[in-house]
N, C-alpha and C positions, 0 to 999 in steps of 0.2 A: 623597540620595546622597553622600556627600564625596567628596572627589577629592586622587589623591595627587598631581598636578602641573596649577595652577590658572595657568601661564604665559598662556593664552590665554582668560580669562573670557567674551568675546565669544563665542569658537568653543563654548566650554562651554555657555553660555546659550544659544545657538541648537539645539543636541540635545538638550538635557538633558531639557528639557519632554517630548519623546518619548518617552526613554527611561523616566523613571520612571515615565509610565503604562504602557508594556509592560511593566517590569517588577513594577509592581505587578497587572498581570494574572495573571501567572505564577506571584507569589509563594506563593500556597496551596500549591502543590507543590512549589516550589524552597526554599523556607525549611524546610519539612518535611522534606525530603531532609536541607537542610544541617545542622540540628540532631541529625538521627540521626549524621549524620558527627561533629559537636560531640563529643556523649556520647561518641562510640568513640576519641575524642581525636584527631582529623583534621580538615584544613580542605578547606572546597569552594569554587570560585567558576566562576559562568558564564563562559564564556571563548569567545574564538576570533569563530566567525560570528554566535554566539548576542548576543553584545555587539554587534557591529557595527551588527547587522541591528535591535538594541533601539533602537540609537542613529537608524537611519534610518526609524524606526518602520513596520518592517514583522517584527516578531518572530513567529515561528509556533510552530507546538507540536512544533520538533524543537529539543531542547535539548543545548548541548556542555557539560560541565563539564569541569574539573582538579582532582587532588587529589593530598595528599601520599600517601595511603593506598597500598599497594600492591594489586596486580589481586586478591589472593586475600584481603585484605582489605575490597574493596570489595565482594566478591561477597557476603563475612559481613554485610554492611550491607543490602543492597539486597535479597537474596533474600526476606527478610521484608518488606520493604517492598513492591516491586512485583510488578505481577499477571503480569506474565511479566519471563525472565529470560533473555538469551544470551551467550556466550561467546566466539564466534567470532574476535573481534577481540583476545583476551587477549593473544595474542601480542606484539602490538604495545600493550598495556598498556590495552586499552579495554573495558569491560563497557557490554553495552548491555542496554535494559528499556524496558518499556512500562508508564504508568500512569495509570488514569484521574483525574480530579481536579475537583474542584468548581471554577468559574469564575463569580463572580456567581451567576445563577439555572440555570445548567446545567454539565452534566459535560462534559469535553473530554478526549480523548485525548493523551497525550504519548508521544513517542518519545526517552528519554533516554540519552545516553551519557557514562560516566564513564572518564575518561582520567588514569593517573597521570602525573604530571610525567616530561616524559620530553627526551631529545634522539636523533637522529636521524641519519645520514648513509649517503652511498653511497660505495663505495669504488669505484677506476676499474674492475675487472673482475666488481663484483655488479651483477646488478638487483635486490635485496632491500636493503632498509635495514637496516644495523644500529639496533638500541633498546638504550638503557640508562637508567634512570629517573633523575630528579633531585628534589632534595630543596629547590626553593624555586621559586615562581611565577615569578620574575625569570629563573631559569634555565629555566622553560618557554617563556615568553613569547620569549626571545632567541632562540630557533628556529624561530619560528613565521612563515610565507611573508611578509606583508605586515604593515606596521605597523597597517594598520586590523582584522585580525585578530589583532593582538597585545594585546590588551586584555582587561581580565578586571574581574568584579565580583565580591568577597567576601563570600560569604553566611554567616549571614542579617543580617550589619551593614550590606551596600551600602555597602562601599568601593571605588571605583574606582580601578583601578590599570591606568596609561598610561604606561609607562616608556621609550616610543619614539616618542611623539607621533602616537600613531595617532589621535587626534581628532581633532587640528589638520590630519591628511592627508585625515578625512575628511570637515572642513567642506571643504575644498579641492578633494574629488572627485580624490583623486591616489593612487596606488600606489607604495608606498614600502616599501623591506625593512629590517626592524629593524639589521639590521648592513650589510656591504657586498652587494650584490647577486651578485656572483661568489664570494662564502662560500656563502650562500643556493642559488644555484644548482648549487654542488657537492655541497653536502649531498644535495639531491633537484633533480636537473633536470626533472623534472616539473613543478616550480614557475614555470618557463618559460611552459608551456602555461597554468597557473594564472593568469597574470596577463593572459595574453589571454582565458580565460574570465570573469574578475572585470572586466576591460573591458568585456565584451560584458553582461555580467548588470546590473552598477551603473552602467555609460556612464560609468565613471571614465578619467581619462585615465592614462599610465605614464611615470611619470618618467622625464626624459630619461637618467639615469645607469644605470639598470634597462632601458630597451629597447639602452641599447649593450651591456650585458652580455648580454641575452639573442642580441644580433646577432653577439658575440664567441664566444659558448659554444654557438651554438646546434648543434654538431654532438653535444655530449654530452648531448643526446634520444635519442640512438641506444642509451643504457644502459637506459631504461625500458620496461618490456614492453609488449609490443603494446595486453595489456588496460588499462592503465591509460591510456595512451596514449589509446584507443578512448573511456573512460569520461570523459575530460578533452574529448574532442573534442566527444561527446555532451551534456555540460553547455553546451557554448561554443555549440554548432549550435540548443538548445533556447532560447536566452536570452533577453531583450528586442531584444539589438543584435548578434547573430551575423556581419553584416559587418565590424563595427568588431573583433571580435577576430580574424576570420579576416584583416584584412589586416594588421594586427599580426605573425601570423605567418610571413604572404607575404612583408613587408617586411625582418624580422630575419633569414628564411633558415630558419625552424626549420619550415615547411610544407614544404621539400626534403626532409627528413628523416621529415616524417610522413605527407606527401600530396602528392609531389612533381608530380602531372598538375594540382594546382590552379596553381603558379605558372607554369608552362609553359605554360598559358593566355594569358600576357600575349606575343601574338605581335607580332614589329617589325612595323612598317609604312612605308611610303616614298613618294615623291611619286607614284610611279607605280604602286601596288599600295595603296591606298586601301581598308579593310575597319575594321570594327568591332573593337575591343578585346573579346577574346572573355572575358578575364578581368571586366575590368568587367560586362560583360554578363550573366556567371554571376551577381555578387553582386547584380546590378540583378532577374535573375528570382527568386531567392533570395528577396529584399524582397517582389517581387509575389506570389509563393506564400504568404508568412508572411501577407500582407493578406488572402489567400482563405480562411486557416484559420476554421471556425466551431467547431471543437469543441478549441481548446486546442494546443499546440504538435504538431507530426505531424513527426517523426523521418525517417521514410521521404520523406514530401514534400521537406522540406527537403535532403536527400541527395541526391535527384533532382535538385532544382531547382539544387544547387549544382555537379554534377558531371555532368549534361546535354549539354554542350559539350566532355567532356574529350577526346573522340576526335577532334576538331577539327585540332590540331597533326600528327599522323600520318598525316592525311587530305589536308592542305593541298595544294593545287595552281596555279601560275600558270598561267591559262589565255592563248592566243597573243591575246586580243583585249584583255587587260589585267584582265579576270575574276579572282579570287579563287575556287576551288571546294572544298569538302569532301564531296566524293560518299561516301556510306556511311560516314559519321562518327558515326551515331548506330547502326551495329552492331559498329564496332570500339570506341565509348566503352563501349556495353555489357558487354565482355569485358573492357575495362581497369577498368571498376566492380568486374565480381567478384574478379577477380584483387588488387585492392587494398582492397576492403573483406574480402576472406579473409583477407590480411597482418595486417590491423589485429582480426582474431577475432569479426567481425560473425557472427550467427546466418545460417544456411544459406535459412531464410526472409526475413529480412531483404536479405540478397545478391539473394534472386531477385527481390524486390520492386522493389527500386532499379533492377536490372539491365535489367528489363522494363520499367517506365516509361521509361528511357533509351531501349531500343530502340526505342519506341513513338511517340515525343514529335515525333518527326515525319509522321507516317501522317496527321493532319489535312490537312497541308500537301499530301500526294502525291495526294489527291484536287480540288484546285483549288478555286474558290469556286463553283463550280456547286452544282446539284441534287444531292441523296446518293439514291443508288439503293439499294432496298432492299438489295440484297444487300451493297452497299459497309456501312451500318449495322450489318447484322448480324454483319458480318465486323469491324467494329472494335469490338462491342460483346464479342464473343467472343473476341478476341486482348486485350482488357484485362481482362476479367472482373472478378474482386475489385477490380482497381485504376481501375475505368471513372472513380471520383469522383476520385481522385488524376490520371487522365489529363487530366480536363478540366482542373484546376487547372493544371496542369504547363503546359499547352496553350494557355493564357489567359496564363499569364505570360512564356512565351517569347514575346511579342507585346514587344519593347521600342522598336519604332521610335518616332522622334519625328515623323513624317508623321503628323497627327492624321487626316487624309483614310484613308492606307491602314492604321491602326491600326482605325477605326470599322468599315472592310471587314471586315477579320479578324476583328473582333468580332461582328458580324453576322452572318457564314460560320459561326463557330460556334456562336451563338445557334440559326441553322437547325437545325444538326446535331443539338445536344442536342433541339428539337422534335420531330426524326424520329425520335431514339432513343425518346423519350417515346409518339409516336404508336404505333410498331410495337411497344412495350413492352404500350401496352394490347390489341393485336391479338395477341403471341404473348410467351411466355416466353425473353424475348429473356436472362435471366441466368444461363438455363439450358439452349439450346440442343442440342439430341440428334436423331440421324438419327432419322426415323420409323419406323425398327426396330431392335430390340435384336441384340446377338450370338446371344441364342438362337434369335430368329425367324430369322436369317439363317441360320446353320446348319439349321435345319429345311424352310427354301425351297431352299438349294442341293444339299441332303443331303450336305454334308460334315461332318467332326468341326473341334474348333480347330485352328489351325493358323496359318500367316502370310496365309493367301486371305480368310483373317474380318477380319483387320485391314484389308487393303485393298479388302474389299465396304463394311465399316465408314465409311471414309475417305471412298469415294467417295458413301456416302450421307449424310455429313454434307456435304459439298461440296455435295450437288443442295438439301442443306437451307438451307444459306447462300444460294445461288444462288436459291432459287425460293418461300421459305417453307414452311411445313407442307404436308402431304401428304396426300389421302387414303389408306387404309391399300392398296387393290389399286393405287392407281398406283404405290405406293413398290414393292412386289412386282414390277409389271410391270416397272419401271427397273432392278429389281435383278439381272431375271432376264436382260433387253436386255443389262445389263453384262455378265452373266456369260457370255452366247453370244459375247462378244466377249474374255474371259480365263478364262473356263475352262478 
């Protein structure tokens, strides 16, 4: 793989072996596509994150290409070749496709995007980038967000193109911009969040001049749509090191415009009112929740862990004995979660789930460390519903005390709760607790039609079921009639 700039041969040697093996793996598909572009009189190059990941030895089957062909020409070339094609991004010069290709002895599926050389920038009053097409790959690369994403490999010759020293920055594990960071972030302010996201995904450091520009231009993020901000935040949260990226957003002031509840957790302490730094505690809870994930990254759990205490600043009280209290912060926090997530355009289902976890995260502590009654276990399971497994993880993660004896006692107490749940689940269908009589039976027994009274009777029987467990039919009928005698 020849190199257009070999000023740092040591850095090149360090990563080139990985890149060669990665590129050889995808060559059957990539080279085939490149030859078709050549035959049509156009150039094609692997670009951006695909080149970066190849150099890091982690190239997947999502491949990004750039070309001098205009989108309509790209469609003409790709349609006869790909298994499927979509053009939802064609307004921005991108054509997507899917192609099954043989890699060694197996057939693998590739997701491919081809984007015309372009430049894009925001004006100060628009939320949408203005797109114009370019005629050279150098012009395309200079508009990229970071130097490690501004490298390309021209195909099928496999000529390495790195006009901005991305390889050297990759070897140093640092994020810099091809031009000045001020120009880059002015073109697209979302790149400031992308800096935090890549730091979290790749465990890279962000260059001091880039951090300074993020701090100076933080308010510029307001021009970006809520949907784009949310998607970038999700990628950050689902990364390997989310706390690193979140810390950068908070330290640069960007979080003040994206999720102001997060920096608000940095409560002041003085010598008279000592209490935990809620911000640092929340990041620790997030890390501990991640450690408990057993089926890949869980966005709902991670959001709940990060936001579980956001109600504390609004509920903080300094008591007469010097203690600090946060009464009902879980209820206040759940309302704040709904408002913030709705503003970021999260789905109703995700908003509901995260808010419910925040609302319930203290429920375990409300029962103390004693023996749980059957009634308490039923209500805990009923209230958590399908979120029970996540609630287990969130509650365990919320123990960040350095007192090993206290931490061990809390862990044993929660072990005891999970054992009680398992025992009752063997005896009863805890996951689907219902009253022992349904609505039709209630109407028939009471001799009344549909109406509010049926709902009240149903709620009475459900409460009885939670308190006492399953009842025989005749006992449930007798209890309903007794209730009706005083409420009818």
